[in-house]
Structure formats: C-alpha cells, structure tokens
C-alpha positions as CSV (number, residue, x, y, z in Angstrom):
1,M,-5.6,-2.0,9.7
2,S,-7.1,-1.1,13.1
3,K,-5.4,-0.3,16.1
4,F,-7.7,-2.2,18.4
5,L,-8.9,-5.6,17.8
6,E,-12.2,-6.0,16.3
7,P,-15.4,-7.9,18.4
8,E,-14.7,-10.7,16.3
9,E,-11.2,-11.1,16.7
10,L,-11.6,-10.7,20.4
11,R,-13.8,-13.5,20.4
12,Q,-11.6,-15.6,18.4
13,L,-8.7,-14.8,20.8
14,T,-10.7,-15.6,24.1
15,G,-13.2,-18.2,23.1
16,C,-16.0,-16.0,24.9
17,T,-18.7,-13.4,23.7
18,I,-19.4,-11.9,27.1
19,A,-17.3,-8.9,27.9
20,V,-16.7,-9.7,31.1
21,K,-15.7,-13.5,30.4
22,Q,-13.3,-11.9,27.9
23,S,-11.9,-9.5,30.5
24,R,-11.1,-12.3,33.1
25,W,-9.6,-14.3,30.3
26,L,-7.4,-11.2,29.1
27,T,-6.4,-10.6,32.6
28,K,-5.5,-14.2,33.4
29,K,-3.3,-14.4,30.2
30,G,-1.9,-10.8,31.5
31,I,-3.0,-9.3,28.3
32,P,-3.4,-5.5,28.9
33,H,-7.4,-4.3,28.2
34,H,-9.9,-1.9,29.2
35,L,-13.5,-3.0,29.9
36,D,-15.5,0.1,28.8
37,N,-19.4,0.2,28.3
38,K,-19.6,-3.6,28.0
39,R,-17.1,-4.0,25.3
40,N,-13.1,-4.7,25.9
41,I,-10.4,-2.5,24.0
42,V,-7.2,-4.3,23.7
43,S,-4.4,-3.1,21.3
44,C,-3.2,-5.0,18.4
45,I,0.4,-4.7,19.5
46,H,-0.4,-6.3,23.0
47,A,-2.5,-9.2,21.2
48,R,0.4,-9.6,18.7
49,A,2.8,-9.6,21.7
50,W,1.3,-12.2,23.7
51,L,0.7,-14.4,20.4
52,E,4.3,-14.0,20.0
53,K,5.5,-14.9,23.5
54,R,7.1,-11.6,23.8
55,P,7.0,-9.9,27.1
56,L,4.1,-7.3,27.8
57,Y,5.3,-4.2,29.4
58,S,2.9,-1.7,30.9
59,S,4.3,1.6,32.3
60,S,3.5,2.1,36.0
61,R,4.3,5.6,35.7
62,N,1.6,8.1,36.5
63,W,1.8,10.4,33.4
64,E,-0.8,12.6,34.7
65,S,1.4,13.9,37.9
66,V,4.1,15.0,35.5
67,S,3.8,18.7,34.9
C-alpha cells in the first residue's frame, strides 16, 4: 500500500483530471497536498481523515529553524 494517493484515486476523490483543478478542490476541502511538476501529492492518511470527517492538523512549526 502506497503512502500517497495514486493518480486514479486522486481523480476519483476530486472528480478532476487536471492538477491545478485538483489542487483548488483539495484546498477548498482543507486537504493538505503539494503541487509538484503538474501533479498533486496527497497523503493517504490525510485523505482518509477527511473522508472520516476527522480533524486535519498541520504543523505550523518551522522544523528547519530548530537546531
């Protein structure tokens, strides 16, 4: 099992095949994702949490600044 949604799973979730439209849909729904080279990367954990209506938490801490 992959840690990230496959392209077909992402299309089924968003109803879109174009990455920019998928990104807009994901943003509107509050699902964390990353648009990278015309494709979206979405964690299966975040997608499952959204489907189960569990709160999605994203860390606002900048871990790169921690020494």
